C-alpha positions as CSV (number, residue, x, y, z in Angstrom):
1,X,-8.5,7.7,-16.6
2,X,-12.2,6.8,-16.6
3,X,-14.9,7.1,-13.8
4,X,-15.1,4.3,-11.7
5,X,-18.7,3.5,-13.3
6,X,-17.6,3.6,-16.9
7,X,-14.7,1.1,-16.0
8,X,-17.5,-1.2,-15.0
9,X,-19.8,-0.5,-18.2
10,X,-17.1,-0.7,-20.6
11,X,-16.1,-4.3,-19.3
12,X,-19.6,-5.3,-19.3
13,X,-20.1,-4.0,-22.9
14,X,-16.6,-5.9,-23.5
15,X,-17.7,-9.3,-21.9
16,X,-20.7,-8.9,-24.1
17,X,-19.4,-8.6,-27.3
18,X,-17.3,-11.9,-25.9
19,X,-20.5,-14.2,-25.3
20,X,-21.6,-12.6,-29.2
21,X,-18.4,-13.7,-30.7
22,X,-18.6,-17.2,-29.0
23,X,-21.9,-17.6,-30.3
24,X,-20.9,-16.7,-33.5
25,X,-18.5,-19.3,-33.6
26,X,-15.3,-16.8,-33.4
27,X,-14.4,-18.5,-30.3
28,X,-10.2,-16.6,-30.5
29,X,-11.9,-13.3,-30.8
30,X,-14.2,-14.2,-28.0
31,X,-11.6,-14.9,-25.6
32,X,-9.6,-12.1,-26.6
33,X,-12.6,-10.0,-25.8
34,X,-12.6,-11.4,-22.0
35,X,-8.9,-11.1,-21.6
36,X,-9.5,-7.2,-22.4
37,X,-12.7,-6.8,-20.3
38,X,-10.4,-8.3,-17.1
39,X,-8.2,-5.6,-17.8
40,X,-11.0,-2.6,-17.0
41,X,-12.1,-5.1,-14.1
42,X,-8.5,-4.7,-12.7
43,X,-8.7,-1.3,-13.2
44,X,-11.9,-0.8,-11.3
45,X,-10.2,-2.3,-8.1
46,X,-6.8,-0.7,-8.8
47,X,-6.7,3.0,-10.1
48,X,-4.4,3.0,-12.4
49,X,-3.5,6.8,-11.2
50,X,-2.5,5.7,-7.6
51,X,-0.5,2.5,-9.1
52,X,1.7,4.9,-10.8
53,X,2.4,7.5,-7.8
54,X,3.1,3.9,-6.1
55,X,5.8,3.5,-8.4
56,X,7.2,6.8,-8.6
57,X,7.2,6.6,-4.7
58,X,9.3,3.9,-4.9
59,X,11.8,5.7,-6.9
60,X,11.7,8.5,-4.2
61,X,10.1,11.0,-6.6
62,X,7.7,12.7,-4.7
63,X,6.8,15.1,-7.5
64,X,6.3,12.7,-10.0
65,X,3.9,11.0,-7.4
66,X,2.4,13.8,-6.5
67,X,2.0,14.7,-10.4
68,X,-0.2,11.4,-10.7
69,X,-2.2,12.3,-8.2
70,X,-3.3,15.4,-8.7
71,X,-4.6,13.6,-12.1
72,X,-7.1,12.3,-10.0
73,X,-10.2,15.6,-9.5
74,X,-12.8,14.4,-7.7
75,X,-11.3,11.2,-5.5
76,X,-14.6,10.4,-3.9
77,X,-16.7,9.8,-7.4
78,X,-13.4,8.1,-9.2
79,X,-12.2,6.2,-6.6
80,X,-13.8,2.9,-4.4
81,X,-13.5,3.3,-0.9
82,X,-10.3,1.8,-0.5
83,X,-8.6,3.3,-3.4
84,X,-9.9,6.6,-1.6
85,X,-7.7,5.5,1.6
86,X,-4.6,4.7,-0.5
87,X,-5.4,8.1,-2.1
88,X,-5.4,10.0,1.1
89,X,-2.5,8.0,2.8
90,X,-0.2,9.1,-0.4
91,X,-1.0,12.4,0.1
92,X,0.2,12.2,3.9
93,X,2.9,10.7,3.0
94,X,4.2,13.0,0.7
95,X,3.1,16.2,3.3
96,X,4.8,14.3,6.3
97,X,8.0,16.2,4.8
98,X,7.1,19.8,5.0
99,X,3.5,20.0,6.9
100,X,2.7,17.6,9.2
101,X,-0.4,18.8,10.4
102,X,-1.8,18.1,7.3
103,X,-0.7,15.2,6.9
104,X,-2.1,14.3,10.1
105,X,-5.5,15.3,8.8
106,X,-4.6,12.9,5.8
107,X,-3.4,9.7,7.5
108,X,-6.6,9.8,10.0
109,X,-9.0,9.9,6.6
110,X,-6.6,7.2,5.2
111,X,-7.5,5.1,8.1
112,X,-10.7,5.8,8.4
113,X,-11.4,5.2,4.9
114,X,-9.7,1.8,5.4
115,X,-6.3,0.4,4.4
116,X,-6.1,-3.1,2.7
117,X,-3.0,-4.2,3.7
118,X,-2.1,-4.5,7.4
119,X,1.5,-3.6,6.6
120,X,0.1,0.2,5.2
121,X,-1.8,0.6,8.0
122,X,0.7,-0.5,10.5
123,X,2.7,2.4,8.7
124,X,0.2,5.2,8.6
125,X,-0.4,4.7,12.2
126,X,3.9,5.1,13.3
127,X,3.3,8.0,10.9
128,X,0.6,9.3,13.1
129,X,2.9,8.5,16.5
130,X,5.4,10.2,15.5
131,X,3.6,13.4,14.7
132,X,1.9,12.7,18.0
133,X,5.3,12.3,19.8
134,X,6.1,16.0,17.6
135,X,2.7,17.7,19.5
136,X,4.0,16.4,23.0
137,X,0.9,14.1,22.9
138,X,2.7,11.0,24.1
139,X,-0.1,9.2,25.0
140,X,-1.8,8.9,21.8
141,X,1.6,7.9,20.4
142,X,2.0,5.2,22.8
143,X,-1.6,4.2,21.7
144,X,-0.6,4.4,18.1
145,X,3.1,2.8,18.4
146,X,1.1,-0.8,20.1
147,X,-1.5,-0.7,17.0
148,X,0.8,-0.2,14.6
149,X,3.4,-3.4,16.6
150,X,-0.2,-5.2,16.6
151,X,-0.2,-4.9,12.5
152,X,3.3,-5.3,11.8
153,X,3.3,-9.0,11.6
154,X,6.4,-9.1,9.7
155,X,8.7,-7.0,11.5
156,X,9.3,-4.7,8.4
157,X,8.8,-1.9,10.6
158,X,10.1,-3.3,14.1
159,X,13.4,-0.8,13.6
160,X,11.6,2.4,13.4
161,X,9.3,1.5,16.1
162,X,12.2,0.7,18.9
163,X,13.7,4.3,17.4
164,X,10.3,5.6,18.1
165,X,9.9,4.2,21.9
166,X,13.6,5.4,22.4
167,X,12.6,8.8,21.4
168,X,9.4,8.7,23.7
169,X,11.4,8.0,26.9
170,X,13.3,11.3,26.2
171,X,9.9,13.0,26.6
């Protein structure tokens, strides 16, 4: 994994080589270098370690996802702000199975840094609502649940929200 600044510098150098190839008359080489630079630009905005962790989570492989996330040593230096949000969001998802206090801290940090998709933000708030409900903070859980409902535009979390509302009535 390269630092985010190194990725941009590499993309700039490769684009400069592409321009040089265009000037010399090697159009094919120039196009190839432009396409190569697009890979580094893509990886600047979408970190490769986080992408691999998401792929592991899709397969329900939590230890594998944790292994990929652990390869990011300093998230503040290596990731842009949105990527940091997803980094803490994934840590929160993995810890929500075992340690809800730490998971709550990570979810709050992820929401503060921002997540680019409303669905991910809704899921983080829904998890926070569940954690608040287990800690007997009903008012906070209701607020987080209504925020998650507003963010869930496609209704993908509707079933979990209704289940949580039924559980909230018992408290």
